[in-house]
Structure formats: structure tokens, C-alpha cells
Phi, psi and omega in degrees: 000134182259131179242155176237136175237104187253149176178181177280320180052051185239080359267171175294136180249172175294332175295315176301312183298322177300315179295321179297314179299314181295320178295326181295337176277337184270332187235153179296321182216138177235124174255117175272116188251116180273118180284127174257095183251106182296343179276352183250129178276116181251152175294317180244145176285170186300321180292323176295316180296321176299313179301315179301315180294322177297321178299315187273352179245009185300337179274357182258101188298331183261017179246132173233164182234137179221164172247153176207159173236151176100214188268135177303316182301321179288317179295319178302316179296320180300321184263359178079024177277137180247358180228133172253124179267133177227139179266144179235125175258332186198181182291332177296315175302315182301315182301312181287321180292325179294320177299319179295323176302314181299315181294314180300318180292326177293319181285329183215090183298345179280351183258131174251152179254133174245122179266127175248125179287138177295144172297146186301332179286349181247008185301322182266004186269129175213159176300323178299316179296320179299313181296322179297314179296314181296324179304321183260016174077014178284164180284129176257009178299134182085000177251328181231158176302144183305325181296337186267335182311311182299325180295319181290314180301317180298319179300322184274353174283334185282000000 
């Protein structure tokens, strides 16, 4: 069974990586799909985010990384994914993710959503929080994979 885990991943966090690893044990194949949304201002472009994810998932044989634009439901159908993985940190996440599940299922009835609860050590972790800390020169160690830290630090030096 092929699953898709889609998001901005700007930047990829340890919470994202935890969900990717856990999903890799549950599914035969996991495609981590980096959304390229021209309406959203990202710290890293889609190819940079794809590269970062490839670096941190290189040890996971059944995980691949792709970029896409448009609707998750359509991209899932294109690649033959039948499961969309979504991470939940809290009830606010659940409310928005459940609405997205309903829309995705309406657009592509072959796709089911599997919600994975965040590990308690990652409940407060988000890409937005990482960028906020980095903006003011705080340590992002323990928030993002070590391989990614230099890329983020370099962006904020400019």
C-alpha cells in the first residue's frame, strides 16, 4: 500500500521526520510530497525542501520525496497513493485536518486519511516556531534534524 505525506516542510522538523519514520513502518511505500504553492512565501524553495527531505530520509528504503503543485487528492491519484498521512498535535489540528480529509475524499474517493498523533516531545513543534526562533538567533538544535540546521542558519544570516 502506497501512502502520501504532503506538506510545506518549510523547514522539515523532527516532528515531520518522526511521522515519516513511523509511516515507513506502516506502509509499503511512503511518498513525502513537498507542496509548491506559489501563493505562499517560503523560506526555502520547493527543490531545496525536497533536497532537505532526501538528506534526512536517505536511510529509509521505502520513502521517496517528490514535489507537486495543486491538489493533494489529484497528486495522490497520479502516483497511485491510496492513503494520505496527516499529523495531529492537538484538537485544533484535528479540526482542520478532518475538514481536509472530507474534501480530499470528495475529490478522490479512493484516498483514505490516516491520522498519526505527534509524539509528546513534538507537540509544540512547528515549522513556524522553528523560523520564529531562528529569526531572533535562538538555538534550533533539537527542533530540526542536524543536517538541516546549517541551511536554516545560513538563510537567516542574509
